[in-house]
C-alpha positions as CSV (number, residue, x, y, z in Angstrom):
1,M,131.4,128.4,129.1
2,K,131.3,125.9,132.3
3,N,134.5,123.3,131.8
4,L,133.7,119.6,130.7
5,T,134.3,116.7,133.5
6,T,136.9,114.7,133.0
7,K,134.2,111.8,132.3
8,Q,131.8,114.2,130.1
9,L,135.2,114.7,127.8
10,Q,135.8,110.9,127.6
11,R,132.4,110.4,126.6
12,I,132.7,113.1,124.1
13,E,135.8,111.1,122.9
14,K,133.8,108.0,122.4
15,K,131.1,109.0,120.5
16,K,133.6,110.6,117.9
17,K,135.8,107.6,117.6
18,K,132.3,105.6,116.7
19,M,130.8,108.2,114.4
20,A,134.6,107.9,112.9
21,A,134.0,104.0,112.6
22,L,131.0,104.3,111.9
23,L,131.9,107.0,108.4
24,E,134.9,104.3,107.8
25,I,132.5,101.4,107.6
26,T,130.1,103.2,105.3
27,K,132.8,104.6,102.9
28,L,134.1,100.9,102.5
29,N,130.5,99.3,102.2
30,D,130.0,102.0,98.9
31,K,133.4,100.8,97.4
32,D,132.5,97.3,97.3
33,R,129.1,98.0,95.6
34,K,131.0,100.2,93.1
35,A,133.6,97.6,93.0
36,K,130.6,95.2,92.1
37,M,129.2,97.3,89.8
38,H,132.4,97.7,87.6
39,V,132.3,93.8,87.8
40,L,129.2,93.4,86.2
41,K,129.6,96.2,83.6
42,K,132.9,94.2,82.9
43,T,131.3,90.9,82.7
44,S,128.4,92.1,80.4
45,T,130.9,93.7,78.4
46,E,133.0,90.6,77.8
47,A,129.4,88.5,77.4
48,D,128.1,91.0,74.2
49,Q,132.0,90.5,72.9
50,S,132.2,86.7,73.0
51,N,128.5,86.5,71.4
52,D,130.3,88.6,68.2
53,T,133.4,86.1,68.1
54,D,132.7,83.0,65.4
55,N,134.9,80.8,67.7
56,S,132.5,78.9,69.6
57,D,135.3,77.4,71.8
58,V,136.7,80.5,72.9
59,S,132.9,81.8,73.4
60,M,132.5,78.6,75.5
61,E,136.0,79.1,77.7
62,E,134.6,83.1,78.4
63,N,130.9,81.9,79.2
64,V,132.8,79.6,82.0
65,K,134.8,82.3,83.4
66,R,132.3,84.8,83.6
67,K,131.6,84.4,87.5
68,R,135.1,84.7,88.1
69,P,136.2,88.4,87.8
70,C,133.5,89.1,90.2
71,D,135.1,86.9,92.9
72,E,138.8,88.1,92.1
73,D,137.6,91.6,92.2
74,L,135.6,91.6,95.3
75,K,138.4,89.4,97.0
76,E,141.2,92.3,96.0
77,T,139.0,94.9,97.1
78,F,138.6,93.0,100.3
79,L,142.5,92.5,100.6
80,E,142.9,96.2,99.5
81,H,140.7,97.5,102.6
82,S,142.2,94.4,104.8
83,T,146.0,96.5,104.2
84,K,144.3,99.5,105.0
85,K,143.0,98.6,107.3
86,K,146.2,97.2,109.4
87,N,148.0,100.1,108.1
88,I,145.8,102.7,109.5
89,E,145.9,100.2,112.9
90,G,149.4,100.3,112.9
91,T,149.7,104.0,112.9
92,E,146.8,103.8,116.1
93,E,149.0,101.7,117.6
94,S,152.2,104.1,117.6
95,D,150.0,107.0,119.0
96,T,149.1,105.8,122.6
97,L,146.8,109.2,122.9
98,A,144.6,107.7,120.1
99,N,143.6,105.1,122.2
100,K,144.1,102.7,118.7
101,K,141.3,104.9,117.3
102,P,141.4,108.2,114.9
103,R,140.4,111.4,116.7
104,L,138.2,113.8,115.9
105,S,138.0,117.4,116.4
106,G,136.8,121.1,115.3
107,D,135.9,120.9,111.8
108,D,136.1,117.2,111.0
109,Y,134.0,116.7,113.4
110,L,131.2,118.8,112.2
111,K,132.2,117.5,108.9
112,L,131.7,113.8,109.9
113,K,128.4,114.7,111.5
114,H,126.9,116.3,108.3
115,E,127.9,113.1,106.1
116,L,125.9,110.9,108.5
117,R,123.1,113.3,108.4
118,E,122.8,113.6,104.8
119,R,123.1,110.0,104.6
120,K,120.5,109.7,106.9
121,K,118.3,112.1,104.6
122,Q,118.6,109.8,102.0
123,L,117.8,106.6,103.2
124,T,114.4,108.1,104.3
125,K,113.7,108.9,100.6
126,I,113.4,105.2,99.9
127,P,110.3,103.5,99.2
128,R,110.1,99.7,100.8
129,F,108.1,96.9,99.9
130,Q,107.8,93.8,101.5
131,L,105.1,90.6,101.7
132,K,103.2,90.1,105.0
133,A,102.0,86.7,106.4
134,V,99.0,86.2,103.5
135,G,101.7,87.6,100.9
136,E,104.2,85.1,102.3
137,S,101.7,82.4,102.0
138,A,100.9,83.1,98.2
139,S,104.8,84.0,97.5
140,L,106.0,81.5,94.8
141,S,109.4,82.2,96.4
142,I,108.6,81.2,100.0
143,N,106.1,78.3,98.9
144,V,107.4,76.4,95.8
145,K,105.1,73.7,96.0
146,S,101.6,74.8,94.7
147,E,99.9,72.8,97.3
148,N,101.4,75.1,100.2
149,R,100.4,78.2,98.5
150,I,96.8,80.0,99.3
151,P,97.0,82.7,96.3
152,I,95.4,86.3,97.2
153,F,93.3,88.0,94.8
154,L,93.4,90.9,91.9
155,S,91.6,93.0,94.1
156,D,94.4,92.5,96.7
157,V,96.7,94.0,94.0
158,Q,94.5,96.5,93.6
159,H,94.9,97.6,96.9
160,L,98.1,98.2,96.5
161,L,98.1,100.0,93.5
162,L,95.7,102.4,95.1
163,Y,97.7,103.0,98.1
164,S,101.0,103.1,96.2
165,L,99.7,106.5,94.9
166,H,97.5,107.8,97.8
167,G,98.7,105.9,101.0
168,H,96.5,105.9,103.9
169,H,93.8,108.3,102.3
170,S,93.4,105.3,99.6
171,P,89.9,103.4,100.3
172,Y,91.2,100.3,100.4
173,V,94.7,99.6,102.1
174,P,96.7,96.1,101.0
175,T,97.7,95.8,104.8
176,R,96.1,92.4,104.5
177,W,98.9,90.6,102.2
178,C,102.0,92.8,102.0
179,Q,103.6,96.5,103.2
180,L,104.8,99.6,101.6
181,E,106.8,102.0,103.7
182,K,106.9,105.7,102.4
183,Y,104.2,105.2,99.6
184,N,104.9,109.1,99.0
185,K,108.2,108.8,97.8
186,V,107.3,106.5,94.9
187,T,108.1,108.4,91.6
188,H,104.8,106.4,89.9
189,T,103.3,103.0,88.9
190,V,103.6,101.2,85.9
191,V,101.2,97.8,85.4
192,F,101.5,95.5,82.5
193,V,99.3,93.3,81.9
194,V,99.9,90.5,79.9
195,E,96.1,88.5,79.3
196,G,96.4,85.2,78.2
197,L,99.1,84.0,80.6
198,S,98.9,82.5,83.7
199,L,101.3,81.0,86.6
200,Y,101.7,77.5,84.4
201,H,103.3,79.5,81.9
202,F,105.7,81.0,84.0
203,M,106.3,77.8,86.5
204,A,106.8,76.0,83.3
205,Y,109.3,78.5,81.1
206,E,110.7,80.4,83.8
207,S,113.8,80.4,82.2
208,M,112.3,82.0,79.3
209,F,111.5,85.5,81.8
210,P,115.1,86.6,83.2
211,Y,114.4,89.7,83.4
212,I,111.4,89.3,85.3
213,T,113.2,86.8,87.5
214,S,115.7,88.9,88.0
215,K,114.1,92.5,88.4
216,L,110.8,91.7,90.0
217,E,111.8,90.4,93.3
218,H,108.2,89.6,94.7
219,R,106.1,87.0,93.0
220,V,102.6,85.8,94.7
221,E,100.1,83.7,93.2
222,I,96.7,85.2,92.3
223,V,93.2,83.8,92.0
224,T,91.9,83.8,88.0
225,P,89.1,86.4,88.3
226,T,86.8,84.0,86.2
227,A,86.9,81.4,88.5
228,Y,84.7,83.7,91.0
229,G,82.6,85.3,88.0
230,G,85.2,88.4,87.7
231,S,86.9,89.9,84.7
232,V,90.5,91.1,84.8
233,I,89.6,94.6,83.7
234,E,87.0,94.4,86.5
235,D,88.8,93.8,89.2
236,L,91.7,96.2,88.4
237,A,89.5,99.1,87.4
238,A,86.0,98.8,89.7
239,V,86.9,99.9,93.4
240,P,84.0,98.8,95.6
241,I,82.6,101.9,97.5
242,T,83.3,101.5,100.8
243,G,80.3,102.1,104.0
244,I,81.5,105.9,104.4
245,Q,81.0,106.5,100.6
246,S,77.9,104.5,100.4
247,D,76.3,106.8,103.2
248,K,77.2,109.8,101.9
249,L,75.8,109.0,98.7
250,I,72.3,107.9,100.2
251,K,72.9,110.9,102.2
252,Q,73.1,112.9,98.8
253,Y,70.4,110.8,96.7
254,G,68.1,108.7,99.1
255,S,70.0,105.1,97.5
256,L,72.3,103.5,96.1
257,E,70.4,102.7,92.9
258,A,69.5,106.6,92.4
259,A,73.0,107.3,93.0
260,L,74.0,105.1,90.4
261,Q,71.4,106.9,88.0
262,S,72.0,110.5,89.3
263,N,76.1,110.3,89.5
264,S,77.9,109.5,86.6
265,D,81.0,108.3,89.2
266,V,79.0,105.2,90.3
267,I,79.3,102.1,88.7
268,K,77.5,99.1,88.9
269,L,79.2,96.2,89.2
270,L,78.9,93.1,87.0
271,R,79.0,90.4,89.3
272,T,77.6,90.0,92.5
273,V,78.7,90.8,95.8
274,F,78.9,86.4,96.4
275,P,80.8,84.5,93.8
276,M,78.6,82.3,91.6
277,Y,79.9,79.0,90.2
278,E,79.4,78.1,86.4
279,N,76.0,76.8,85.3
280,L,74.1,78.4,88.4
281,S,70.7,79.7,88.4
282,M,70.0,83.5,89.7
283,N,67.3,84.7,91.5
284,A,65.3,87.5,89.5
285,E,64.2,89.1,92.8
286,K,66.7,91.4,94.3
287,F,66.6,92.8,98.0
288,K,66.1,96.4,97.8
289,T,64.5,97.5,101.0
290,G,64.4,97.0,104.3
291,S,60.5,95.9,104.2
292,E,61.5,92.8,102.9
293,L,63.6,92.2,106.0
294,P,62.4,89.2,108.5
295,P,60.6,91.2,111.6
296,T,63.2,89.5,113.6
297,D,66.3,91.2,111.4
298,K,67.2,94.7,111.6
299,F,70.2,94.5,108.5
300,P,70.2,91.9,105.8
301,R,71.7,88.9,106.6
302,T,73.5,88.8,103.9
303,Q,76.1,91.4,105.1
304,L,77.2,88.9,107.6
305,L,78.3,86.1,105.2
306,L,81.8,85.8,104.6
307,S,83.4,86.8,100.9
308,L,85.1,84.8,99.2
309,C,88.2,86.4,99.8
310,Q,87.6,85.9,103.3
311,M,87.1,82.3,102.9
312,V,90.6,82.0,101.3
313,E,91.9,83.6,104.3
314,E,90.1,81.6,106.7
315,N,91.1,78.4,105.5
316,Y,87.4,77.4,103.9
317,P,87.4,74.8,100.8
318,V,86.5,76.9,97.8
319,P,85.9,75.5,94.4
320,L,88.6,77.7,92.5
321,K,90.2,76.3,89.6
322,G,94.3,76.5,89.4
323,E,96.5,75.6,91.9
324,L,94.5,75.7,94.8
325,A,91.7,73.5,93.4
326,K,94.2,70.4,94.1
327,K,93.6,70.6,97.8
328,Y,90.5,69.9,97.6
329,E,89.7,68.0,94.5
330,N,87.8,65.1,96.4
331,Y,85.7,67.7,97.9
332,I,81.9,67.9,96.5
333,M,79.3,70.7,96.7
334,T,76.2,70.8,99.5
335,K,74.5,71.3,95.8
336,D,74.9,71.1,92.3
337,V,73.1,74.4,91.7
338,Y,72.9,77.2,94.0
339,V,70.6,80.5,93.5
340,E,71.7,83.8,95.1
341,V,71.0,84.4,98.6
342,N,68.9,87.3,99.7
343,A,67.5,88.7,103.1
344,K,64.8,86.1,103.6
345,S,67.3,83.2,103.1
346,P,67.3,79.9,105.5
347,M,70.1,79.5,107.8
348,F,71.1,76.5,109.6
349,G,73.3,75.8,112.5
350,L,75.9,73.3,111.8
351,D,78.5,71.1,114.4
352,C,80.8,68.7,113.8
353,E,82.8,66.2,116.2
354,M,85.6,64.7,115.3
355,C,88.3,61.7,116.4
356,K,91.3,60.8,115.4
357,T,92.3,57.8,113.5
358,T,95.1,55.9,112.0
359,T,95.5,58.5,109.3
360,G,97.0,60.8,111.5
361,E,93.8,63.1,110.6
362,L,90.4,63.8,112.3
363,E,87.7,62.0,111.2
364,L,84.2,63.0,111.4
365,T,81.8,60.8,114.3
366,R,78.9,62.9,114.9
367,I,76.9,65.5,113.4
368,S,74.3,68.0,114.1
369,L,72.6,70.8,112.3
370,V,69.5,73.0,113.3
371,D,67.2,75.5,111.5
372,E,66.3,79.0,112.9
373,S,63.5,77.7,115.5
374,M,66.6,75.7,117.3
375,K,64.5,72.3,116.0
376,I,67.1,69.4,115.0
377,I,67.0,68.8,111.7
378,Y,69.8,66.4,111.1
379,N,71.6,63.8,114.0
380,S,73.5,61.7,113.3
381,L,76.8,59.7,114.8
382,V,79.0,58.5,112.1
383,K,81.1,55.5,111.8
384,P,85.0,56.9,110.6
385,D,86.2,55.2,107.5
386,N,89.7,54.1,109.4
387,P,90.2,52.6,112.6
388,I,90.3,55.3,115.8
389,T,93.4,55.6,117.7
390,D,92.1,59.1,120.2
391,Y,87.9,59.2,120.6
392,L,89.3,62.8,122.3
393,T,86.2,62.2,124.5
394,R,87.0,65.2,126.4
395,F,86.4,67.6,123.8
396,S,84.2,65.3,121.3
397,G,81.8,63.7,123.8
398,I,82.3,60.2,121.9
399,T,83.2,56.9,123.6
400,K,83.8,53.5,121.6
401,N,80.6,52.6,123.3
402,M,78.8,55.0,121.2
403,L,79.6,54.2,118.1
404,D,79.3,50.4,118.4
405,G,76.9,49.0,115.6
406,V,76.2,52.5,114.2
407,T,76.7,52.0,110.3
408,T,76.5,55.8,108.7
409,T,79.2,56.8,106.9
410,L,80.5,59.8,105.7
411,S,79.3,59.6,101.9
412,D,76.3,59.0,103.6
413,V,76.3,61.8,105.5
414,Q,77.6,64.0,102.1
415,Q,74.3,63.0,100.4
416,T,72.1,63.3,103.2
417,L,73.1,67.1,103.5
418,R,72.8,67.7,99.8
419,K,69.1,66.5,100.0
420,L,68.4,69.0,103.0
421,L,70.1,72.0,102.6
422,P,68.0,74.1,99.6
423,T,69.7,76.2,97.4
424,D,69.8,79.6,99.1
425,A,70.7,78.1,102.6
426,I,73.3,79.7,104.9
427,L,75.4,77.3,107.4
428,V,75.9,79.0,110.6
429,G,78.7,78.2,112.9
430,Q,82.0,78.7,115.0
431,S,85.0,78.4,112.2
432,L,83.1,76.2,109.8
433,N,86.2,76.2,107.7
434,S,87.4,72.5,110.3
435,D,83.6,71.3,109.8
436,L,83.5,71.4,106.4
437,H,87.2,70.0,105.9
438,T,85.8,67.4,107.8
439,L,82.8,66.9,105.8
440,K,84.8,67.3,102.9
441,M,81.9,69.6,101.5
442,M,82.3,73.2,100.1
443,H,79.5,75.3,100.4
444,P,79.2,79.3,99.5
445,Y,77.4,81.1,101.8
446,I,78.5,81.0,105.3
447,I,78.2,83.2,108.5
448,D,81.2,82.6,111.0
449,T,80.7,83.5,115.0
450,S,84.6,83.4,115.1
451,V,84.4,86.5,112.8
452,I,81.6,88.8,113.0
453,F,82.0,88.4,116.9
454,N,85.2,89.7,118.4
455,I,85.9,90.9,122.0
456,T,89.8,91.4,121.6
457,G,89.8,94.0,118.7
458,D,92.6,91.8,116.9
459,R,90.9,90.4,113.8
460,Y,93.1,87.5,114.1
461,R,92.8,86.4,117.7
462,K,89.4,84.6,118.0
463,T,87.5,83.9,120.8
464,K,85.8,80.6,122.0
465,L,82.4,79.6,121.2
466,Q,81.5,79.1,125.3
467,T,83.2,82.4,125.9
468,L,81.0,84.0,123.3
469,V,77.6,82.4,124.3
470,K,78.5,83.4,127.8
471,E,79.2,87.6,127.2
472,F,76.2,87.6,124.8
473,L,73.5,84.9,125.8
474,G,74.5,85.1,129.7
475,E,74.3,80.9,129.0
476,R,76.4,78.3,129.9
477,I,77.6,75.9,127.6
478,Q,80.4,73.2,127.2
479,E,80.2,72.4,131.0
480,N,79.8,68.7,130.6
481,K,83.0,66.6,131.5
482,S,82.0,64.0,129.2
483,G,82.3,65.9,126.1
484,H,80.9,68.7,123.8
485,C,77.2,68.2,122.0
486,P,77.3,69.3,118.8
487,T,73.6,70.3,119.0
488,E,74.5,73.0,121.7
489,D,76.9,74.2,120.1
490,S,74.9,74.7,116.9
491,Q,72.1,76.0,118.5
492,A,74.4,78.2,120.5
493,S,76.1,79.7,117.1
494,M,72.5,80.0,115.7
495,K,71.5,82.2,118.5
496,L,74.3,84.4,118.5
497,V,73.8,85.1,114.8
498,Q,70.2,86.0,115.4
499,L,71.1,87.9,118.8
500,K,73.6,90.3,116.2
501,L,71.2,90.3,113.6
502,A,68.9,91.7,116.2
503,N,70.7,94.7,117.2
504,S,73.1,96.2,114.2
505,L,75.8,94.8,111.8
506,D,78.9,95.9,114.4
507,Y,77.4,94.6,117.5
508,G,79.7,92.7,119.5
509,D,82.5,93.3,116.9
510,A,85.4,95.3,118.7
511,V,87.5,95.3,115.3
512,L,84.4,97.4,113.5
513,L,83.6,99.4,116.4
514,G,87.7,100.0,117.5
515,Q,87.6,99.2,121.0
516,C,86.8,96.3,123.3
517,N,84.6,97.0,126.1
518,M,81.7,95.0,125.1
519,N,79.0,96.9,127.7
520,V,79.4,99.7,125.1
521,L,79.3,98.0,122.5
522,K,75.7,96.9,123.4
523,M,74.8,100.5,124.2
524,E,75.9,101.9,120.9
525,A,73.9,99.5,119.3
526,E,70.6,100.0,120.9
527,K,70.8,103.4,119.6
528,R,71.4,102.7,116.5
529,T,67.7,103.2,113.9
530,N,66.5,100.8,111.2
531,D,67.1,103.4,108.9
532,Q,70.5,103.7,109.5
533,Q,71.2,100.1,108.3
534,S,68.3,99.4,106.0
535,F,70.1,101.2,102.9
536,K,73.8,99.3,103.6
537,T,72.6,96.1,101.2
538,E,74.9,94.8,98.6
539,I,77.2,98.0,98.9
540,R,80.3,95.8,96.9
541,K,77.6,95.7,94.3
542,Y,78.5,99.2,93.6
543,A,82.3,101.2,92.5
544,T,83.9,103.9,91.4
545,S,86.4,103.9,88.7
546,I,90.3,103.3,89.4
547,F,91.0,106.7,87.3
548,K,88.5,108.4,89.6
549,H,91.1,107.8,93.1
550,V,94.4,108.0,90.6
551,T,93.6,111.6,89.4
552,K,93.2,113.0,92.6
553,D,95.6,115.5,93.8
554,K,96.1,116.5,89.9
555,K,97.3,113.5,88.9
556,S,97.3,111.9,86.0
557,A,97.2,108.6,84.2
558,A,97.5,106.5,81.0
559,I,95.6,103.7,79.3
560,V,97.2,101.8,76.8
561,G,96.0,98.7,74.5
562,I,94.4,98.0,71.3
563,G,90.9,98.9,70.5
564,E,89.4,95.9,71.6
565,V,91.2,96.5,74.8
566,M,90.5,99.7,75.3
567,N,86.4,99.1,74.5
568,E,85.9,97.4,77.7
569,Y,88.2,100.0,80.0
570,S,85.7,102.4,78.5
571,K,83.0,101.4,80.8
572,Y,85.1,102.6,83.9
573,L,85.9,106.0,82.4
574,T,83.0,108.1,83.8
575,C,82.3,111.3,82.3
576,S,83.4,113.4,85.3
577,L,86.9,112.6,84.6
578,N,88.9,114.7,82.1
579,I,89.8,112.3,79.2
580,M,92.0,112.8,76.2
581,D,93.2,110.8,73.0
582,D,97.0,110.4,72.6
583,E,97.8,113.5,70.2
584,N,95.7,116.0,71.9
585,F,96.7,114.9,76.0
586,N,97.9,118.0,77.8
587,E,98.9,118.9,81.0
588,N,95.2,119.8,82.3
589,D,94.2,116.4,81.3
590,Q,93.7,113.6,83.7
591,V,93.9,110.3,81.7
592,R,95.4,109.5,78.4
593,L,93.6,107.0,76.2
594,V,96.8,105.6,73.5
595,V,95.0,103.0,71.1
596,A,97.4,101.0,69.7
597,D,97.5,99.0,66.5
598,N,99.5,96.3,68.1
599,D,100.6,95.0,70.9
600,K,104.0,95.7,70.2
601,Q,103.0,99.5,69.6
602,A,101.4,99.5,72.8
603,V,104.2,98.6,75.3
604,L,106.6,101.0,73.2
605,R,104.0,103.7,73.4
606,A,103.4,102.6,77.2
607,S,107.3,102.8,77.5
608,Q,107.9,106.3,76.3
609,I,104.9,108.2,78.3
610,A,105.8,106.2,81.2
611,M,107.4,109.2,83.3
612,E,104.7,111.6,82.4
613,H,102.1,110.1,84.5
614,A,101.5,108.8,88.1
615,F,99.8,106.0,86.9
616,T,100.1,103.8,83.5
617,L,98.6,100.7,82.9
618,C,99.5,98.9,79.9
619,H,96.9,95.7,78.5
620,I,98.0,93.4,76.0
621,R,96.2,90.0,75.0
622,I,98.6,87.3,73.8
623,N,96.3,85.2,71.1
624,Q,96.2,81.8,72.0
625,D,97.5,80.9,68.5
626,K,101.0,82.3,69.8
627,L,100.6,80.1,72.4
628,K,100.7,76.6,70.5
629,Y,104.0,74.4,70.5
630,D,106.0,75.8,67.9
631,Q,105.3,79.9,68.6
632,I,105.4,79.7,72.5
633,E,109.2,80.2,73.3
634,K,109.3,83.2,70.9
635,T,106.0,84.2,72.3
636,F,107.6,84.3,75.8
637,R,110.6,85.7,75.2
638,T,108.9,88.8,73.5
639,V,107.1,89.3,76.7
640,N,110.2,89.1,78.8
641,K,111.8,91.6,76.3
642,W,108.4,94.0,76.9
643,V,109.0,94.0,80.1
644,H,112.5,94.8,80.4
645,K,111.5,98.0,77.9
646,L,109.2,99.1,80.6
647,W,111.4,98.9,83.2
648,Q,114.1,100.6,81.6
649,H,111.9,103.4,81.1
650,M,110.6,103.6,84.3
651,A,112.1,106.3,87.0
652,V,114.1,105.4,90.5
653,N,111.4,104.4,93.3
654,G,109.1,103.5,90.7
655,L,106.3,100.7,91.7
656,A,106.6,98.1,88.8
657,C,103.3,95.4,88.7
658,V,103.4,92.5,86.1
659,I,100.2,90.5,85.9
660,F,99.4,87.4,84.3
661,P,96.0,87.0,85.0
662,G,95.5,83.1,84.4
663,E,93.3,80.8,82.4
664,N,89.6,80.1,81.7
665,N,89.1,76.5,83.6
666,A,92.8,76.1,84.0
667,A,95.6,77.6,86.0
668,N,96.0,80.8,88.3
669,G,97.7,83.9,87.5
670,A,100.8,85.5,88.6
671,C,102.1,88.6,89.8
672,F,105.4,90.0,90.0
673,L,106.2,93.4,91.8
674,N,109.5,95.5,92.7
675,L,110.5,98.8,93.5
676,K,113.5,99.9,91.1
677,K,116.2,100.8,93.3
678,E,118.7,103.8,92.5
679,I,121.6,101.4,91.9
680,S,120.8,99.5,88.9
681,E,122.8,98.3,85.9
682,D,119.5,98.7,83.1
683,C,121.8,100.6,80.7
684,I,124.5,98.0,80.6
685,V,122.6,95.5,79.0
686,G,120.1,96.4,75.9
687,V,117.1,94.6,75.1
């Protein structure tokens, strides 16, 4: 063996010292945790003893001192460690050869290395959950004020549940709003739906849900499903088919309608792809074949519409009920009644120019509306409600002289648009969210050129309209030094949409094609045929059962609830699933149906079988009589106990999800999430 140099020996010694120091710190941290747990247990025991004592003064005194032992024990632990550390340092100072650090050699060094390796292995077995930017925007903890929150959807929660079971093999992933690391280490997933409760109930009576606040760390606001024509059970149980799944079904059956009739795993969703609001009429005629497309289009323009989820994410004003509605209480709808859009619904290009006023906000000063033939339908200057402080002429093109004598107000513009726009109008423009906010109006059917065109490869990095027009149309706009022209911009947006409709759904979108070379995008788009696009209409109107996804890879699921609830879930239990009742369920079955006599029995049975299945869904309904003033506190404390009971009977690294779906025509819902950690004191405090 080659002799080591002095420097090499020194490096080895330094490495040993670092590892020894790391191990010492690790041991101290572990000891601190044990000390803290001991104190918590001791405090809990003292609290239980105080409850058994009739002397209220003594109980009060003990309750006041409950947190004190924790501080004292931790202080003693810290002093103990400090003393040990000083003793070690004193020993090291006496040994000059040790260089003030413990030396390791031979077996000691190998033992230390083995301990650190084992600890690292343990850390890799722990799944982790955290919110991303969209999730933080919906967080009740981060955004305490309701006006600062942008809620997520129940479908977002569904994506997380699927991901916790199958990871990247899931048809949808929750990367929009959260991140779940090491999904394959999640032992099982337990979902507890408490229908009848809302975000308001939690926020107003938070003190009555101590187990939710202490165990379920991540709390987010969700849009009430009834606000967009959905249902709680559908949003959880129906998984819209993806484009790839659609292609496979079409190839096998010829069309999605044929697949629906022939394949038991295909489900027709109860609501349409785009939300229909209350008291709205529906078109009986549905778009079915490519022959109904306008001659200039190669695929349905409805496929370019922003979904409700995208509208919320892109900060469009939407008439959702609950906390989000407060932001837009002064906004009006473009129509009182809408009909469902189809492949021939008319498109209108819209663009607005704004100036800054004394309010500090931007107010409307000019509007332009064009149709598909580029004809100007409406073009008007507008007098703001407040004095202008900055005309922003460089961008708006507005000057003081232009507005002299103008009497048209924002209210006049709103009423004109309500008369001009048909009930199935599609508004087209670049980042129309800002235009609609300026107009203080809401519209359900939007095509946003900043979303459907992308040359960056990143959905959150938008490209300017000027650049898009230059790249795809070969034209130049916004070059006038006196400011932008809204008619020019609205016409440019319309041309871009028409160009995309004449090619393919992924034309000009680097995100969909996974590359940024626009020349390649154009070449590939030209190669696509009409047949490949003609059947991709209304894909999201078809779904498969979440239980079909759950039971892949020999996993099983359990659904627990009263008869009324189970009847609704039966719509999503396809005959291809091996389903069995509670008493006769065995390891060869896939879905376990537990019909309970009441909610209490449902929670009890769910807690008993939770560890037997990869996915357990317990769904209860709170009767409105139990939410009356004289019953509400008792109801909330009962729900709190049920949450804790389910938590207690979960395995370590299990994902817990509690959902308050919200109320009809009232407050939004809430979702509470957390992974069960290994260090837990669940056994200390009983229910």
